[in-house]
NUKOL-636904 format. One record per residue (C-alpha): chain; residue number from 1; residue in one letter; x, y, z. Coordinates in steps of 0.1 Angstrom, whole numbers, plus 5000, padded with zeros to 4 digits. Layout:
% NUKOL-636904
(A NUM A (X Y Z));
...
***
This chain:
% NUKOL-636904
(A 1 X (5000 5000 5000));
(A 2 X (5029 5024 5007));
(A 3 X (5057 5016 4984));
(A 4 X (5090 5035 4981));
(A 5 X (5100 5047 4947));
(A 6 X (5131 5064 4958));
(A 7 X (5151 5064 4991));
(A 8 X (5185 5076 4999));
(A 9 X (5204 5087 5030));
(A 10 X (5235 5109 5033));
(A 11 X (5256 5118 5063));
(A 12 X (5255 5152 5078));
(A 13 X (5283 5175 5069));
(A 14 X (5296 5208 5083));
(A 15 X (5325 5231 5087));
(A 16 X (5348 5226 5117));
(A 17 X (5346 5263 5129));
(A 18 X (5331 5268 5163));
(A 19 X (5295 5280 5164));
(A 20 X (5287 5315 5178));
(A 21 X (5282 5313 5215));
(A 22 X (5297 5278 5217));
(A 23 X (5331 5263 5222));
(A 24 X (5320 5232 5202));
(A 25 X (5329 5229 5165));
(A 26 X (5301 5228 5140));
(A 27 X (5308 5193 5128));
(A 28 X (5297 5178 5162));
(A 29 X (5264 5195 5161));
(A 30 X (5232 5181 5147));
(A 31 X (5224 5192 5111));
(A 32 X (5194 5171 5102));
(A 33 X (5176 5175 5069));
(A 34 X (5145 5155 5061));
(A 35 X (5125 5155 5029));
(A 36 X (5094 5134 5022));
(A 37 X (5071 5134 4991));
(A 38 X (5040 5112 4989));
(A 39 X (5015 5111 4961));
(A 40 X (4983 5092 4952));
(A 41 X (4988 5065 4926));
(A 42 X (4971 5033 4916));
(A 43 X (4945 5037 4943));
(A 44 X (4968 5043 4973));
(A 45 X (4991 5069 4988));
(A 46 X (5027 5060 4978));
(A 47 X (5061 5072 4988));
(A 48 X (5078 5091 4959));
(A 49 X (5108 5106 4976));
(A 50 X (5125 5101 5010));
(A 51 X (5157 5119 5021));
(A 52 X (5173 5116 5055));
(A 53 X (5205 5134 5066));
(A 54 X (5219 5138 5101));
(A 55 X (5203 5126 5133));
(A 56 X (5166 5125 5122));
(A 57 X (5148 5095 5106));
(A 58 X (5114 5087 5092));
(A 59 X (5098 5054 5103));
(A 60 X (5067 5039 5087));
(A 61 X (5047 5015 5109));
(A 62 X (5023 4992 5090));
(A 63 X (4990 5011 5086));
(A 64 X (4967 4981 5082));
(A 65 X (4941 4999 5061));
(A 66 X (4946 5033 5076));
(A 67 X (4963 5063 5059));
(A 68 X (5001 5059 5059));
(A 69 X (5018 5072 5090));
(A 70 X (5053 5088 5092));
(A 71 X (5070 5088 5126));
(A 72 X (5098 5112 5132));
(A 73 X (5127 5098 5153));
(A 74 X (5157 5117 5167));
(A 75 X (5185 5092 5171));
(A 76 X (5206 5118 5188));
(A 77 X (5183 5118 5218));
(A 78 X (5177 5155 5220));
(A 79 X (5188 5189 5206));
(A 80 X (5212 5215 5219));
(A 81 X (5224 5250 5211));
(A 82 X (5236 5252 5175));
(A 83 X (5217 5221 5163));
(A 84 X (5195 5225 5132));
(A 85 X (5166 5204 5119));
(A 86 X (5150 5211 5085));
(A 87 X (5119 5192 5075));
(A 88 X (5103 5195 5040));
(A 89 X (5071 5175 5033));
(A 90 X (5050 5175 5002));
(A 91 X (5017 5156 4999));
(A 92 X (5003 5153 4964));
(A 93 X (4967 5156 4951));
(A 94 X (4944 5131 4967));
(A 95 X (4970 5116 4990));
(A 96 X (4967 5112 5028));
(A 97 X (4994 5112 5054));
(A 98 X (4996 5112 5092));
(A 99 X (5028 5125 5108));
(A 100 X (5038 5122 5145));
(A 101 X (5070 5116 5165));
(A 102 X (5082 5087 5186));
(A 103 X (5089 5107 5217));
(A 104 X (5089 5142 5231));
(A 105 X (5117 5164 5217));
(A 106 X (5141 5177 5244));
(A 107 X (5159 5210 5237));
(A 108 X (5187 5214 5262));
(A 109 X (5204 5244 5278));
(A 110 X (5225 5265 5254));
(A 111 X (5258 5282 5259));
(A 112 X (5246 5309 5235));
(A 113 X (5239 5294 5201));
(A 114 X (5203 5289 5190));
(A 115 X (5186 5256 5182));
(A 116 X (5168 5260 5148));
(A 117 X (5139 5240 5136));
(A 118 X (5123 5247 5103));
(A 119 X (5093 5229 5089));
(A 120 X (5078 5233 5054));
(A 121 X (5046 5215 5044));
(A 122 X (5029 5216 5011));
(A 123 X (4994 5200 5007));
(A 124 X (4979 5197 4972));
(A 125 X (4942 5197 4962));
(A 126 X (4922 5169 4977));
(A 127 X (4950 5158 5000));
(A 128 X (4946 5153 5038));
(A 129 X (4974 5157 5064));
(A 130 X (4973 5151 5101));
(A 131 X (5005 5166 5117));
(A 132 X (5006 5158 5155));
(A 133 X (5041 5153 5170));
(A 134 X (5048 5148 5207));
(A 135 X (5055 5179 5227));
(A 136 X (5088 5198 5226));
(A 137 X (5103 5204 5261));
(A 138 X (5125 5234 5266));
(A 139 X (5151 5229 5294));
(A 140 X (5161 5259 5314));
(A 141 X (5184 5281 5294));
(A 142 X (5174 5267 5260));
(A 143 X (5175 5291 5230));
(A 144 X (5152 5280 5202));
(A 145 X (5139 5293 5169));
(A 146 X (5111 5274 5152));
(A 147 X (5096 5282 5118));
(A 148 X (5065 5267 5103));
(A 149 X (5056 5274 5066));
(A 150 X (5024 5257 5053));
(A 151 X (5012 5260 5017));
(A 152 X (4977 5247 5011));
(A 153 X (4959 5243 4978));
(A 154 X (4921 5248 4975));
(A 155 X (4904 5215 4985));
(A 156 X (4932 5205 5009));
(A 157 X (4925 5194 5044));
(A 158 X (4949 5198 5074));
(A 159 X (4950 5193 5111));
(A 160 X (4983 5207 5124));
(A 161 X (4992 5207 5161));
(A 162 X (5023 5216 5182));
(A 163 X (5028 5215 5219));
(A 164 X (5056 5234 5238));
(A 165 X (5065 5230 5275));
(A 166 X (5087 5254 5294));
(A 167 X (5108 5234 5318));
(A 168 X (5102 5201 5335));
(A 169 X (5080 5208 5365));
(A 170 X (5075 5172 5375));
(A 171 X (5113 5169 5377));
(A 172 X (5116 5201 5397));
(A 173 X (5131 5221 5368));
(A 174 X (5115 5254 5358));
(A 175 X (5123 5277 5330));
(A 176 X (5138 5309 5344));
(A 177 X (5158 5321 5314));
(A 178 X (5162 5313 5277));
(A 179 X (5148 5324 5244));
(A 180 X (5121 5313 5220));
(A 181 X (5113 5328 5186));
(A 182 X (5085 5311 5168));
(A 183 X (5071 5320 5133));
(A 184 X (5040 5306 5116));
(A 185 X (5031 5313 5080));
(A 186 X (5001 5297 5063));
(A 187 X (4990 5303 5027));
(A 188 X (4960 5290 5009));
(A 189 X (4962 5291 4971));
(A 190 X (4992 5314 4975));
(A 191 X (4973 5339 4997));
(A 192 X (4987 5346 5032));
(A 193 X (4960 5338 5057));
(A 194 X (4980 5335 5089));
(A 195 X (5012 5352 5101));
(A 196 X (5019 5347 5138));
(A 197 X (5051 5356 5157));
(A 198 X (5061 5348 5192));
(A 199 X (5093 5362 5209));
(A 200 X (5102 5353 5244));
(A 201 X (5137 5362 5256));
(A 202 X (5161 5363 5286));
(A 203 X (5146 5366 5321));
(A 204 X (5116 5344 5315));
(A 205 X (5103 5341 5351));
(A 206 X (5103 5379 5358));
(A 207 X (5092 5392 5324));
(A 208 X (5067 5366 5312));
(A 209 X (5053 5347 5342));
(A 210 X (5031 5377 5351));
(A 211 X (4994 5385 5345));
(A 212 X (4999 5407 5313));
(A 213 X (5019 5380 5297));
(A 214 X (5017 5342 5303));
(A 215 X (5007 5344 5339));
(A 216 X (5012 5310 5355));
(A 217 X (5011 5292 5321));
(A 218 X (5041 5270 5314));
(A 219 X (5027 5249 5286));
(A 220 X (5014 5261 5252));
(A 221 X (4997 5244 5222));
(A 222 X (4986 5255 5188));
(A 223 X (4962 5237 5165));
(A 224 X (4952 5246 5130));
(A 225 X (4923 5231 5111));
(A 226 X (4922 5239 5074));
(A 227 X (4894 5230 5050));
(A 228 X (4873 5248 5024));
(A 229 X (4845 5248 5049));
(A 230 X (4865 5251 5081));
(A 231 X (4847 5282 5094));
(A 232 X (4814 5263 5092));
(A 233 X (4826 5241 5120));
(A 234 X (4837 5269 5143));
(A 235 X (4807 5265 5167));
(A 236 X (4813 5228 5171));
(A 237 X (4850 5233 5176));
(A 238 X (4845 5259 5203));
(A 239 X (4821 5235 5220));
(A 240 X (4849 5210 5222));
(A 241 X (4872 5235 5240));
(A 242 X (4874 5231 5278));
(A 243 X (4851 5255 5295));
(A 244 X (4866 5253 5330));
(A 245 X (4897 5240 5347));
(A 246 X (4933 5251 5342));
(A 247 X (4934 5253 5304));
(A 248 X (4927 5286 5288));
(A 249 X (4920 5285 5251));
(A 250 X (4903 5301 5221));
(A 251 X (4895 5295 5185));
(A 252 X (4892 5320 5156));
(A 253 X (4880 5316 5120));
(A 254 X (4905 5331 5096));
(A 255 X (4887 5321 5064));
(A 256 X (4893 5285 5054));
(A 257 X (4915 5281 5086));
(A 258 X (4905 5278 5122));
(A 259 X (4933 5288 5146));
(A 260 X (4932 5274 5181));
(A 261 X (4956 5282 5210));
(A 262 X (4958 5267 5244));
(A 263 X (4978 5276 5275));
(A 264 X (4980 5259 5309));
(A 265 X (5000 5259 5341));
(A 266 X (4998 5221 5339));
(A 267 X (5014 5202 5310));
(A 268 X (4994 5170 5315));
(A 269 X (4961 5190 5314));
(A 270 X (4972 5208 5283));
(A 271 X (4982 5176 5265));
(A 272 X (4949 5159 5273));
(A 273 X (4929 5189 5260));
(A 274 X (4952 5191 5229));
(A 275 X (4946 5155 5220));
(A 276 X (4909 5156 5226));
(A 277 X (4905 5187 5204));
(A 278 X (4928 5172 5177));
(A 279 X (4906 5141 5177));
(A 280 X (4875 5162 5169));
(A 281 X (4894 5180 5141));
(A 282 X (4907 5148 5126));
(A 283 X (4871 5134 5127));
(A 284 X (4861 5163 5105));
(A 285 X (4886 5152 5079));
(A 286 X (4874 5115 5082));
(A 287 X (4909 5104 5094));
(A 288 X (4920 5090 5128));
(A 289 X (4947 5104 5150));
(A 290 X (4982 5091 5145));
(A 291 X (4986 5060 5167));
(A 292 X (5017 5074 5184));
(A 293 X (4994 5100 5200));
(A 294 X (4971 5074 5215));
(A 295 X (4997 5056 5236));
***
C-alpha cells in the first residue's frame, strides 16, 4: 500500500569552525535534513521521495488499512544550542498522510547558540494531512527558533498541532531564562491567511510569568484546522474546547482556517485537551489520529 519509489540517506556535513556562543565545532552539532514526498497513485498513497541526513529519521509502521503514518525519530536523543533540523514534506493531490513523532523532543540548555527547527509543508488539492508530533520540552536556558511554513491548495484538508513545554515541572526544573522565537506562515492558494510571531527572551520568570503575559502558564499548544468549509465548524470546535479548569483556550475563523491556541500551568492537562480537540478536528477530515498520539 505504501511503496517507496526512491530512498537515499546521506551523512550530515559541516565546517569545523566553532559555532557562535559555543566552544563546540560545527561538525559535532546536529544538522538534520528531512524530505518526504508522497502522492496518490494506483488507488493508494505511495512514497515518491525520501531523504534523511543527520540525526533524524522517518519510520513507517504498518498502517493496516489506515492512511500511511510517518514517525519522526531523533536518534541523537535531543537537541542543543547550534543544532539544526529542517523538514520538508509534500503531499500530492488526493494523498493522505499522518505525521507524528516517537517521543517528546528535548531541547537542552544552550551556551549561547540557537537551536533552529524549520518545517515546510505543502498540501495539494484533495490531500489530507494530520500533523501531530509529541511535545517539545525546553530545558532551562534553551534558546530556540522554530519556523512553520504551510502551503495549502484549494480543497486540501489539514490538522496541524504543536505542543511546547517550558521546563520540566515534574522533575523540579522550571524555565527561568532562555529564548524562544516562533514564526507561523500559512498560505492558501498562495494567499497569506496566517502570520503569527512569538518572541520570548532572557529573564523568563520575571518578564513573562506575570498577568499581562503568560501568567502561570508554562505549557502552550497551537492547533490549525484547514478545509474549504473550516469556518462552518467553528461553533462545534468551540464546543469541544474546555470551559473550565486550568486550560485557557480560544478558536478563531481566519477564512478556510480555524486557529486554536491553548495555555495551561499544567502540562498534563494541556496535553489531554490538545489530543481531545485534535481528535475532533481529525474526525472532520474523516481520518483518525496518529497511533503514536494514542499511547
